ZAZAGU-155766 format. One record per atom (N, C-alpha, C): x, y negated, z negated. Coordinates in steps of 0.001 Angstrom, whole numbers, padded with zeros to 6 digits, always signed. Layout:
ZAZAGU-155766
XYZ ...
This chain:
ZAZAGU-155766
+137046+004214+009281 +137524+002829+009229 +136540+001987+008427 +137004+001269+007466 +136140+000446+006647 +135693-000799+007381 +134754-001533+006777 +134233-002739+007413 +135110-003948+007157 +135993-003901+006134 +136838-005045+005821 +138050-005029+006750 +138018-005893+007801 +139094-005915+008783 +140190-006892+008401 +139885-007833+007554 +140874-008843+007194 +140632-009312+005775 +141687-009476+005029 +141598-010046+003686 +142537-011224+003614 +142013-012381+003230 +142889-013537+003003 +143701-013233+001758 +144987-012835+001959 +145733-012293+000833 +146103-013342-000196 +145901-014630+000134 +146112-015648-000887 +144932-015704-001848 +143815-015049-001489 +142645-015010-002363 +142368-013610-002880 +143362-012747-002824 +143198-011408-003369 +142887-011461-004861 +142066-010533-005296 +141829-010355-006732 +142601-009122-007172 +143552-009328-008080 +144438-008260-008544 +144174-008010-010021 +143962-006743-010358 +143910-006347-011768 +145300-005879-012168 +145948-006623-013059 +147284-006279-013552 +147150-005478-014841 +147795-004333-014898 +147685-003421-016037 +149040-003331-016739 +149079-003708-017996 +150307-003587-018790 +149914-003516-020255 +150123-002371-020892 +149705-002267-022293 +150568-003147-023197 +151743-003569-022699 +152590-004515-023434 +152506-005873-022728 +152192-006913-023497 +152024-008245-022906 +152222-009286-024001 +152892-010411-023688 +153105-011437-024713 +151778-011875-025346 +151819-012210-026644 +153001-012424-027493 +153667-011157-028024 +153263-009975-027579 +153983-008760-027941 +155425-008864-027463 +156347-008291-028225 +157765-008323-027879 +158124-007116-027026 +158888-007360-025966 +159332-006260-025124 +159549-006700-023693 +160479-006030-023018 +160868-006430-021682 +159786-006252-020637 +158980-005182-020734 +157929-004952-019739 +156891-006068-019805 +156450-006402-021015 +155459-007458-021176 +155966-008805-020703 +157215-009097-021034 +157796-010380-020629 +157889-010470-019113 +158348-009391-018469 +158408-009355-017008 +157022-009554-016408 +156041-008837-016945 +154691-008901-016412 +154126-010313-016492 +154315-010973-017612 +153810-012335-017794 +154433-013286-016777 +155734-013187-016570 +156414-014050-015598 +155893-013788-014184 +155698-012511-013847 +155193-012169-012525 +153771-012696-012337 +152925-012528-013334 +151553-013022-013264 +151535-014525-013031 +152347-015262-013772 +152402-016716-013609 +152831-017090-012195 +153828-016375-011664 +154335-016679-010327 +153299-016352-009263 +152591-015238-009407 +151546-014881-008452 +150422-015911-008454 +150042-016356-009629 +148988-017368-009717 +149422-018675-009088 +150681-019032-009245 +151202-020254-008614 +151125-020159-007091 +151197-018941-006557 +151115-018741-005111 +149673-018547-004628 +148705-018700-005512 +147310-018670-005106 +146603-017350-005264 +147241-016357-005873 +146607-015053-006059 +145828-015026-007374 +144618-014524-007333 +143826-014365-008551 +144279-013095-009265 +144754-013244-010493 +145242-012103-011264 +144515-012056-012597 +143937-010901-012898 +143310-010652-014188 +144113-009559-014883 +144433-009767-016148 +145336-008886-016881 +144581-008120-017947 +144795-006800-017994 +144324-005998-019118 +145533-005491-019883 +145479-005626-021210 +146639-005307-022044 +146165-004713-023367 +147113-004437-024225 +146853-004108-025618 +146147-005291-026281 +145336-005044-027296 +144641-006154-027952 +145610-007103-028649 +146867-006660-028879 +147864-007561-029465 +148470-008495-028430 +148206-008227-027148 +148687-009088-026075 +147617-010074-025644 +148026-011148-025010 +147110-012215-024629 +146635-012029-023188 +146098-010835-022878 +145553-010591-021552 +144135-011112-021435 +143568-011030-020225 +142174-011425-020030 +141221-010367-020589 +141686-009121-020621 +140927-008002-021182 +141865-007185-022060 +141300-006395-022978 +142135-005511-023776 +141476-004138-023851 +142092-003226-024596 +141503-001900-024765 +142414-000765-024373 +143629-001071-023903 +144591-000007-023588 +145761-000103-024557 +146361+001043-024858 +147501+001083-025771 +148161+002441-025654 +149381+002594-026184 +150041+003908-026147 +149260+005000-026865 +148418+004630-027824 +147709+005625-028631 +146260+005842-028202 +145789+005069-027223 +144401+005195-026796 +144270+006309-025760 +143667+007422-026159 +143506+008553-025253 +142510+008261-024134 +141733+007190-024290 +140709+006840-023302 +141146+005690-022385 +142443+005464-022280 +142940+004377-021439 +142406+004478-020010 +142412+005655-019429 +141931+005813-018051 +140466+005429-017919 +139646+005845-018875 +138225+005517-018817 +138005+004013-018937 +138797+003350-019801 +138705+001899-019950 +139007+001218-018613 +140054+001675-017938 +140450+001065-016668 +139430+001331-015567 +138888+002527-015523 +137899+002848-014493 +136634+002015-014674 +136218+001816-015939 +135039+000963-016185 +135311-000476-015775 +136513-000975-016092 +136848-002354-015748 +136954-002523-014232 +137480-001516-013575 +137564-001545-012109 +136170-001719-011501 +135193-000999-012026 +133825-001116-011531 +133218-002474-011870 +133615-003027-013006 +133028-004288-013463 +133534-005481-012657 +134846-005585-012450 +135392-006796-011826 +135684-006612-010340 +135674-005365-009857 +135854-005050-008443 +137075-005766-007825 +138274-005451-008310 +139475-006053-007727 +139763-005472-006347 +140576-006183-005566 +141019-005667-004269 +142080-004595-004451 +142852-004736-005508 +143842-003698-005836 +144205-003794-007298 +144809-002729-007791 +145304-002670-009168 +146822-002579-009129 +147484-003348-009986 +148944-003301-010098 +149284-002854-011517 +149900-001684-011633 +150228-001094-012936 +151708-001289-013238 +152010-001860-014395 +153383-001884-014910 +153571-000570-015660 +154275+000366-015009 +154292+001749-015481 +155574+002071-016234 +155461+002031-017534 +156484+002510-018458 +155816+003617-019254 +156275+004847-019071 +155549+006016-019573 +155155+005907-021039 +156080+005471-021869 +155806+005402-023297 +154708+004423-023646 +154492+003409-022810 +153454+002420-023083 +152058+002957-022799 +151988+004164-022222 +150696+004813-021991 +150636+006180-022670 +151497+006370-023674 +151410+007552-024522 +151877+008825-023854 +153143+008888-023459 +153636+010085-022777 +153670+011280-023729 +153257+012424-023211 +153318+013699-023944 +154170+014668-023135 +155302+015091-023718 +156149+016104-023093 +155777+017452-023692 +155241+018338-022861 +154797+019620-023388 +155985+020571-023543 +156184+021190-024723 +157348+022041-024962 +157210+023454-024381 +156051+023783-023839 +155821+025133-023308 +155495+025103-021817 +154554+024257-021433 +154095+024201-020047 +154331+022813-019466 +155365+022623-018637 +155653+021300-018067 +154493+020726-017272 +153618+021590-016749 +152483+021098-015979 +151507+020293-016842 +151608+020465-018154 +150729+019728-019062 +151313+018389-019491 +152532+018088-019087 +153129+016790-019417 +152326+015682-018739 +151997+014636-019500 +151113+013609-018954 +151231+012323-019766 +150614+011268-019253 +150350+010061-020023 +148840+009830-019997 +148397+008856-020768 +146956+008603-020869 +146395+007808-019694 +147241+007486-018715 +146760+006718-017571 +146642+007571-016311 +147034+008839-016382 +147071+009667-015170 +145683+009900-014575 +144666+010059-015386 +143313+010264-014867 +142823+009054-014092 +143275+007882-014491 +142913+006679-013733 +143455+006769-012314 +144719+007154-012188 +145296+007297-010853 +144525+008333-010036 +144108+009399-010674 +143425+010476-009963 +142033+010063-009486 +141360+009200-010268 +139951+008896-009988 +139699+007526-009370 +140678+006639-009411 +140477+005305-008848 +140266+005385-007338 +139392+004532-006815 +139057+004537-005392 +139668+003350-004645 +140424+002516-005334 +140980+001346-004666 +142508+001432-004645 +143170+000591-003827 +144629+000647-003722 +145312+000354-005063 +146448+001015-005290 +147222+000820-006515 +148688+000572-006159 +149243-000478-006723 +150682-000734-006680 +151234-000438-008066 +152343+000287-008117 +152954+000658-009397 +154376+000132-009453 +154693-000636-010484 +156083-001010-010751 +156651-000003-011743 +157706+000687-011328 +158285+001758-012141 +159399+001196-013027 +159141+001164-014316 +160124+000644-015270 +161017+001741-015827 +160702+003005-015542 +161528+004121-016026 +161655+005190-014956 +162890+005448-014556 +163224+006561-013658 +164689+006863-013908 +165017+008132-014110 +166355+008468-014592 +167008+009573-013769 +168323+009513-013703 +169076+010694-013292 +168949+011740-014407 +169279+012977-014100 +169161+014027-015117 +170056+013719-016327 +171277+013263-016073 +172196+012965-017168 +171628+011898-018092 +171079+010834-017522 +170517+009776-018356 +169260+010249-019091 +168460+011072-018409 +167266+011622-019045 +167630+012393-020311 +168683+013203-020234 +169101+013962-021409 +169726+013059-022466 +170322+011961-022045 +170908+011018-023003 +169856+010242-023784 +168599+010359-023380 +167534+009726-024149 +167316+010415-025494 +167788+011659-025607 +167674+012377-026885 +168711+011800-027834 +168249+011274-028953 +169144+010618-029905 +169096+011346-031246 +170162+011228-032050 +170162+011880-033364 +169004+011417-034234 +168404+012348-034940 +167282+012036-035834 +167839+011511-037150 +167290+010382-037620 +167822+009774-038841 +166918+009967-040059 +165831+010707-039908 +164877+010899-041001 +165471+011818-042071 +165853+011263-043195 +166512+012032-044257 +165565+013019-044925 +164278+012738-044877 +163317+013623-045539 +163265+015004-044891 +163706+015092-043638 +163708+016387-042960 +164799+017314-043485 +165835+016727-044105 +166976+017532-044522 +167856+017868-043327 +169067+018361-043595 +170020+018628-042510 +169479+019672-041541 +168920+020762-042070 +168408+021820-041210 +167200+021325-040406 +166352+020533-041047 +165182+019991-040352 +165567+019046-039229 +166610+018249-039472 +167059+017332-038425 +167630+018102-037232 +168368+019186-037522 +168916+020004-036435 +167795+020657-035627 +166765+021137-036308 +165629+021719-035607 +164938+020686-034718 +164781+019476-035253 +164123+018420-034476 +164958+018059-033245 +166276+017973-033408 +167138+017675-032277 +167054+018780-031228 +167039+020033-031694 +166913+021151-030770 +165604+021098-029993 +164538+020761-030697 +163229+020628-030052 +163253+019526-028991 +163845+018375-029336 +163893+017256-028396 +164718+017607-027161 +165865+018267-027352 +166688+018670-026202 +165913+019646-025313 +165233+020593-025941 +164495+021587-025165 +163378+020937-024342 +162592+020068-024977 +161475+019453-024253 +161971+018562-023119 +163090+017873-023319 +163637+017045-022238 +164169+017919-021104 +164884+018966-021463 +165417+019866-020439 +164289+020487-019616 +163246+020918-020296 +162134+021588-019632 +161318+020631-018761 +161280+019340-019139 +160318+018428-018533 +160915+017400-017573 +162189+017533-017221 +162766+016512-016321 +162004+016444-015000 +161749+017588-014363 +161036+017589-013089 +159612+017062-013254 +158995+017395-014368 +157633+016916-014622 +157615+015405-014806 +158621+014894-015501 +158728+013449-015695 +158889+012747-014348 +159773+013282-013500 +159958+012683-012178 +158676+012755-011359 +157935+013853-011499 +156694+014012-010748 +155665+012968-011146 +155646+012579-012435 +154735+011525-012867 +154953+010250-012065 +156197+010016-011634 +156492+008850-010794 +156152+009109-009330 +156685+010193-008785 +156613+010387-007342 +155187+010601-006831 +154294+011173-007653 +152918+011399-007191 +152139+010089-007048 +152707+008994-007525 +152007+007711-007442 +152305+006966-006140 +153061+007605-005242 +153323+007049-003917 +152540+007871-002891 +151820+007187-002008 +151047+007904-000997 +150093+006958-000304 +149069+007490+000359 +148083+006638+001032 +147448+005653+000052 +147528+004379+000375 +146989+003314-000473 +147640+003261-001851 +148807+003856-001992 +149542+003857-003258 +150986+003472-002964 +151407+002300-003408 +152761+001813-003172 +153493+001636-004497 +154832+001674-004444 +155637+001523-005647 +156673+000427-005504 +157024-000188-006613 +158047-001235-006672 +159133-000799-007640 +160394-000932-007230 +161542-000642-008092 +162510-001824-008029 +163455-001854-008988 +164355-002989-009131 +165760-002744-008580 +166027-001553-008055 +167363-001237-007546 +167249-000178-006454 +168232-000156-005559 +168209+000797-004447 +168281+002238-004946 +169071+002484-005997 +169198+003861-006468 +167862+004385-006992 +167027+003490-007536 +165708+003899-007998 +164811+004283-006828 +165002+003624-005685 +164190+003970-004516 +164558+005351-003984 +165761+005803-004304 +166133+007175-003920 +165512+008196-004880 +165391+007835-006139 +164750+008724-007117 +163241+008782-006873 +162670+007660-006410 +161233+007590-006124 +161080+007266-004645 +161160+008263-003770 +161114+008023-002316 +159835+007300-001899 +160012+006323-000995 +158872+005563-000498 +158590+004292-001259 +159294+004066-002368 +159088+002840-003142 +159804+001666-002483 +159418+000464-002877 +159936-000766-002287 +160849-001479-003279 +161985-001940-002806 +162901-002700-003655 +162473-004166-003697 +162081-004624-004875 +161859-006051-005139 +162568-006343-006457 +163604-007156-006410 +164400-007385-007608 +163561-007962-008751 +163960-007623-009945 +163392-008164-011188 +163620-009673-011195 +162550-010442-011217 +162700-011894-011246 +163375-012375-012514 +164086-013479-012396 +164747-014079-013561 +165140-015510-013213 +164803-016426-014099 +165203-017827-013972 +165437-018396-015369 +166332-019370-015492 +166479-020039-016786 +165181-020710-017200 +164933-020772-018491 +163734-021436-019006 +163992-022895-019348 +165248-023309-019237 +165616-024689-019536 +166272-025298-018308 +165753-026440-017845 +166315-027185-016724 +166457-028648-017146 +167510-029327-016685 +168672-028762-015988 +169568-027999-016961 +170614-027380-016424 +171536-026619-017259 +172195-027536-018282 +172098-027199-019574 +172716-028055-020596 +174232-027884-020618 +174908-028836-021202 +176336-028703-021421 +176588-027510-022345 +177570-026682-022007 +177818-025464-022773 +178140-025773-024236 +178860-026840-024482 +179191-027198-025862 +177923-027491-026661 +176977-028202-026020 +175734-028529-026706 +174904-027282-026953 +174879-026378-025970 +174132-025127-026143 +174702-024334-027317 +176023-024298-027416 +176655-023527-028491 +176391-024115-029870 +176201-025413-029935 +175916-026037-031227 +174626-025473-031836 +173688-025104-030985 +172416-024542-031461 +172643-023290-032299 +173697-022541-031958 +173972-021272-032636 +175254-021339-033479 +175752-022556-033701 +176975-022780-034496 +178152-021966-033954 +178328-021971-032642 +179411-021241-031989 +180527-022187-031578 +181758-021689-031634 +182919-022490-031276 +182850-022921-029816 +183423-024105-029550 +183426-024631-028189 +184641-024179-027393 +185726-023779-028077 +187001-023563-027393 +187351-022091-027213 +186350-021226-027072 +186587-019799-026868 +185743-019317-025692 +186050-018117-025216 +185185-017470-024240 +184283-016483-024979 +183028-016432-024556 +182040-015613-025255 +181472-014565-024310 +181522-013300-024756 +180811-012210-024093 +179573-011914-024931 +178406-011983-024313 +177140-011870-025025 +176546-010478-024876 +176068-009915-025993 +175296-008672-025992 +173994-008945-026725 +172875-008662-026071 +171592-008965-026696 +170565-007916-026308 +169592-007675-027187 +168546-006705-026888 +168092-005950-028123 +167273-004913-027910 +166794-004086-029008 +167953-003338-029661 +167875-003182-030978 +168875-002418-031709 +168511-000932-031631 +168834-000323-030479 +168564+001092-030258 +169842+001777-029802 +169911+003091-029999 +171121+003845-029669 +171447+003783-028185 +170425+003727-027331 +170681+003744-025892 +171371+002487-025394 +171351+001403-026185 +172004+000153-025760 +173516+000178-025981 +174027+001188-026673 +175471+001368-026755 +176203+000455-027704 +175569+000068-028796 +176213-000842-029752 +177465-000222-030376 +177578+001101-030354 +178736+001761-030947 +180035+001358-030249 +179984+001107-028956 +181179+000692-028210 +181666-000669-028683 +180727-001599-028866 +181103-002942-029311 +181743-002885-030687 +181191-002053-031551 +181711-001940-032915 +183167-001466-032930 +183571-000684-031918 +184914-000104-031884 +185901-000895-031015 +185443-001947-030375 +186308-002677-029445 +187380-003498-030158 +188529-003593-029509 +189547-004561-029896 +189393-005746-028954 +188846-006833-029463 +188482-007962-028617 +189744-008726-028189 +189918-008974-026885 +191117-009670-026404 +191230-011084-026969 +192443-011578-027051 +192694-012937-027541 +191950-013945-026682 +191376-014941-027328 +190652-015986-026619 +189182-015677-026405 +188742-014458-026767 +187361-014042-026601 +186691-013794-027953 +185401-013985-028009 +184548-013516-029094 +183371-012785-028460 +182901-011761-029143 +181667-011105-028715 +180552-011592-029628 +179521-012149-029030 +178363-012630-029775 +177211-011673-029505 +176603-011177-030560 +175466-010272-030393 +174236-010853-031071 +173098-010521-030504 +171832-010834-031148 +170866-009693-030851 +170344-009087-031884 +169491-007914-031715 +168108-008174-032304 +167158-007379-031840 +165826-007401-032427 +165361-005969-032626 +164397-005793-033487 +163928-004457-033845 +163010-003903-032768 +163219-002649-032424 +162341-001966-031482 +161114-001458-032234 +159953-001962-031874 +158738-001619-032608 +158177-000249-032226 +158766+000401-031211 +158212+001658-030730 +158890+002891-031329 +159962+002696-032099 +160545+003838-032786 +161169+003378-034095 +161719+004325-034843 +162222+004019-036180 +163689+004402-036309 +164468+004099-035289 +165901+004379-035364 +166543+003535-036466 +167494+004135-037128 +168265+003398-038142 +169698+003275-037652 +170055+002093-037200 +171391+001851-036657 +172023+000725-037459 +173251+000918-037880 +173912-000101-038692 +174129-001383-037894 +173926-002509-038547 +174167-003811-037919 +175460-004438-038420 +176262-003666-039123 +177541-004164-039625 +178638-003879-038604 +179160-004930-037975 +180166-004753-036934 +181581-004962-037454 +181734-005539-038627 +183000-005522-039342 +184194-006099-038637 +184050-007157-037859 +185177-007786-037182 +184926-009282-037072 +185973-010067-037310 +185842-011520-037177 +185661-011939-035728 +186002-011038-034801 +185858-011350-033382 +184484-010972-032834 +183637-010397-033693 +182274-010047-033294 +181320-010835-034188 +180545-011701-033572 +179653-012594-034302 +178219-012109-034132 +177605-011693-035219 +176224-011232-035199 +175315-012385-035614 +174540-012903-034672 +173702-014060-034960 +172539-013719-035883 +172056-012465-035818 +170931-012034-036661 +169712-012946-036524 +169432-013362-035295 +168294-014251-035048 +167000-013502-034751 +167117-012186-034494 +165919-011434-034136 +165405-011823-032757 +164110-011595-032528 +163515-011863-031226 +163486-013363-030956 +163974-013771-029788 +164042-015184-029414 +162968-015505-028385 +162424-016726-028455 +161504-017134-027398 +162292-017476-026135 +161606-017773-025045 +162274-017951-023759 +163292-019082-023777 +162945-020181-024420 +163864-021326-024442 +165104-021019-025279 +164913-020391-026432 +166053-020018-027271 +166961-019030-026552 +166346-018056-025885 +167129-017053-025166 +167917-017700-024036 +167305-018638-023338 +167991-019330-022255 +169198-020106-022785 +169039-020771-023907 +170165-021489-024523 +171292-020534-024895 +170936-019355-025378 +171950-018384-025749 +172734-017918-024521 +172046-017665-023415 +172745-017303-022178 +173647-018438-021715 +173166-019666-021799 +173978-020818-021394 +175225-020950-022269 +175173-020411-023480 +176316-020502-024384 +177434-019532-024011 +177121-018533-023181 +178055-017431-022923 +178837-017622-021630 +179880-016817-021490 +180690-016778-020269 +180502-015468-019506 +180027-014434-020198 +179833-013130-019570 +178856-012328-020415 +178316-011269-019809 +177477-010311-020525 +178253-009032-020751 +177955-008350-021850 +178550-007043-022094 +177406-006054-022311 +177420-004968-021510 +176283-004044-021430 +176776-002596-021501 +177106-002105-022679 +177683-000756-022801 +176631+000348-022928 +175535+000237-022174 +174379+001109-022327 +174726+002579-022077 +174030+003449-022783 +174071+004883-022492 +173047+005236-021407 +171935+004524-021422 +170823+004805-020517 +170161+003491-020129 +169811+003344-018859 +168880+002293-018449 +168353+002607-017065 +167085+002331-016856 +166535+002396-015506 +166796+001082-014793 +166614+000004-015518 +166862-001342-015004 +166995-002257-016211 +167877-003214-016122 +168168-004064-017266 +167692-005488-017028 +166618-005862-017743 +166176-007244-017693 +167229-008188-018239 +168022-007725-019214 +169108-008538-019764 +170121-008875-018673 +170482-007886-017853 +171431-008153-016773 +170881-009179-015801 +169610-009020-015402 +169024-009973-014464 +168955-011373-015074 +168596-011471-016359 +168579-012773-017021 +169973-013398-017040 +170978-012570-017310 +172345-013071-017303 +172743-013583-015938 +172426-012840-014889 +172748-013286-013532 +172045-014602-013212 +170807-014753-013677 +170071-015994-013445 +170754-017184-014096 +171502-016933-015177 +172259-017986-015858 +173713-018032-015394 +173979-017370-014255 +175305-017387-013614 +176374-016672-014431 +175977-015583-015116 +176917-014827-015939 +177277-013502-015275 +178533-013252-014962 +178956-011907-014556 +178897-010968-015754 +178960-009659-015492 +178783-008696-016571 +179892-007659-016592 +180020-007025-017760 +180823-005816-017927 +179880-004753-018470 +179845-003594-017827 +178857-002591-018197 +179461-001200-018165 +178731-000255-018740 +179039+001163-018546 +178724+001512-017092 +179327+002603-016607 +179219+002916-015175 +178054+003856-014873 +176889+003576-015456 +175700+004326-015082 +175157+003749-013770 +174290+004528-013105 +173939+004250-011716 +173392+002853-011489 +172542+002373-012361 +171953+001055-012166 +173028-000024-012111 +173911-000052-013101 +174929-001099-013145 +175948-000959-012024 +176281+000262-011665 +177259+000465-010590 +176787-000191-009296 +175509-000114-009025 +174973-000712-007797 +175269-002211-007735 +175147-002887-008870 +175326-004336-008873 +176794-004731-009028 +177579-003882-009665 +179013-004158-009717 +179627-004038-008327 +179081-003149-007488 +179575-002998-006124 +179255-004217-005261 +178352-005073-005737 +178070-006337-005066 +178976-007459-005568 +179914-007115-006449 +180854-008102-006970 +180317-008944-008106 +179217-008499-008739 +178569-009280-009785 +179107-008982-011178 +179938-007946-011292 +180482-007572-012580 +181370-006358-012452 +181721-005786-013601 +182633-004647-013667 +181940-003512-014416 +181895-002330-013795 +181347-001135-014456 +182476-000160-014736 +182566+000288-015993 +183668+001164-016390 +183157+002279-017295 +184027+003224-017623 +183671+004310-018537 +183256+003733-019889 +182353+004449-020538 +181889+003998-021854 +182946+004327-022908 +183941+003448-022980 +185087+003626-023886 +185483+002248-024399 +185703+002086-025707 +186028+000768-026245 +187248+000130-025586 +188295+000935-025328 +189491+000400-024684 +189214-000093-023281 +188379+000645-022542 +188028+000233-021179 +187276-001089-021189 +186389-001270-022150 +185643-002526-022231 +186558-003688-022597 +187521-003460-023469 +188478-004511-023831 +189308-004923-022629 +189802-003930-021890 +190622-004238-020702 +189785-004909-019612 +188510-004563-019531 +187650-005165-018509 +187446-006652-018759 +187395-007066-020025 +187292-008493-020328 +188494-009255-019797 +189668-008664-019930 +190892-009297-019415 +190835-009388-017891 +190395-008311-017250 +190274-008303-015790 +189257-009332-015318 +188141-009405-016008 +187111-010370-015646 +187634-011797-015733 +188360-012092-016797 +188905-013437-016974 +189896-013779-015866 +190687-012800-015452 +191706-013030-014436 +191089-013394-013073 +189921-012820-012769 +189299-013051-011462 +187921-013684-011629 +187803-014526-012649 +186497-015020-013081 +185759-015802-011997 +186434-016681-011277 +185758-017530-010303 +185137-016724-009177 +185799-015650-008751 +185236-014818-007692 +183937-014141-008150 +183932-013647-009390 +182708-013050-009918 +181601-014097-010041 +181954-015274-010526 +180959-016339-010675 +180365-016733-009331 +181195-016826-008305 +180711-017204-006971 +179748-016152-006418 +180075-014870-006648 +179187-013805-006183 +177843-013870-006895 +177876-014142-008193 +176635-014250-008967 +175819-015444-008492 +176489-016553-008243 +175812-017774-007792 +175037-017517-006504 +175629-016753-005605 +174969-016433-004335 +173810-015465-004547 +174040-014440-005368 +173037-013381-005534 +171802-013855-006282 +171956-014729-007251 +170838-015053-008138 +169680-015746-007424 +169903-016210-006198 +168801-016784-005427 +167734-015742-005118 +168128-014463-005114 +167161-013381-004880 +166201-013190-006044 +166518-013772-007194 +165751-013523-008409 +164723-014602-008706 +164641-015629-007861 +163682-016707-008094 +162261-016130-008085 +161465-016529-009065 +160139-015944-009209 +159245-016231-008012 +159416-017369-007370 +158638-017668-006163 +158940-016637-005076 +160221-016287-004932 +160633-015288-003955 +160057-013915-004317 +160135-013564-005588 +159625-012272-006051 +158107-012187-005849 +157387-013261-006187 +155936-013268-006013 +155555-013143-004546 +156263-013829-003665 +155957-013777-002233 +156114-012360-001689 +157142-011653-002147 +157340-010268-001693 +156225-009353-002204 +155777-009602-003424 +154659-008814-003941 +153385-009087-003130 +153146-010332-002800 +151943-010681-002042 +151950-010011-000672 +153103-009989-000024 +153209-009302+001268 +152923-007806+001117 +153403-007219+000012 +153121-005806-000239 +151631-005598-000491 +151017-006482-001278 +149578-006398-001519 +148811-006448-000193 +149187-007400+000648 +148510-007559+001938 +148628-006288+002778 +149821-005692+002780 +150036-004517+003619 +149182-003343+003187 +148920-003239+001884 +148157-002098+001385 +146652-002344+001506 +146213-003573+001274 +144782-003873+001350 +144323-003995+002798 +145170-004588+003644 +144818-004844+005033 +145473-003840+005957 +145778-002640+005418 +146467-001618+006193 +145549-000923+007179 +146087+000050+007916 +145328+000707+008981 +144130+001511+008494 +144108+001875+007202 +142991+002668+006677 +141930+001828+005996 +142064+000486+006110 +141107-000374+005416 +139723-000285+006026 
C-alpha cells in the first residue's frame, strides 16, 4: 500500500500524449485540444506533449520517431505527473505490421507502456471488427509500380492485414489492467476492448447563439430554399465518397461536400462528382467557426463510410442538431438504434431512399438528436474523465 491515501483530483497533474495536436489538421488532435481545454476549465492541470508541429507544452514525439517511448519516459521522470493520458491512434505512433511474425507487430509507444510506473488512461481512436480491418486495405494508385507491381503491393497489404488482426487487437487490449484504464466512444468498442469505459466524444457548436440558417448559408453561397445533406472530412477511400458520386439525389435536396487532404497518405481520389445536385465547396480544411457555420447550414449528415471506429463528424453533426444517414457499420448502427439517424447498406439507391425516409419523419429524428446531444457537452465529458482519473489514482492499490 502506498503512502498517498488521498489525491485532490481537481489538482491532479495529467500528462496528455497526442502526436497530433492543433494547429496540425486531424480529428485526434482536434478532439484532444477540446478535451484539454475542458479539463483545464474544471481545474485539472494538464501538460501536453505532441509533435513539434503541434502547439503542445512539450514536443518530440511523432509517427516516425523510433524513440517516442524514451522521450515519454524521460518526460515522466521530469514533470512527475499523477497519471498519463494517451490519445492512442496506432498510425500516429508509427505502427509496423510484420508480414512474417505477428508477435513483432508494434508501435513506437509500446515500450513506454511496458516501462512506465504510473497510472495510464488510454483513449482508443482505432478498434475494428475483422471485416472493417480488412476494408482498410485500399487499391494502390502509384502508377510507377506498374500493373503487376500494384497487384503485388495489394497482395502484400491483404496478407499483412489478415495475419495481423489479432496482433492489432492485442495492441489495444493489453493496455487495460491494474492502473491501466481505457476510454472508448461507443458501446460496441467496449466489447472489442473489454474493460474500457464509454465516454462519448465531446462536441459543441463553436458559434453561439445558433445563427439563422439562411445567414449561415450565405457564407458558402448556398441556396436558402432547399434541404442540404452535408458530407465533410478527409478525401480518403474509407469515407465512401464513391457512393455520393453515384447517388440520384431526391427532389428538393442537394448534397454539399467539403473535403480536405489527408496528410498521412497519398491516395488519389477524384474530386469530380459530376452532378448539379452535388455541390463541392472545395474549401479544404476549415477552422472551428467555419466548420460550425457549415453544420448550421445543413439539414442532415451523410456518412457512407466503409470503415470507422468512431466518427467525430457524426458527433459534431449531432451537436448541431443534425440527424444522419450512414452505412450500416457497427459504430453507426449503435447510434441509429437510438433514433439519431438511419443506417443502411452501402448502396447509392439505398442512400437516396433514406433521404426521402428521413424527410418524412424528420421531426422525430430531430427530437431524438436534441435530447441525445446533451451527453456531448464538453463539461460533461471532462467531468467523467476526472472521475475516471480519480478512480485510478486514488484506487485501492495507491
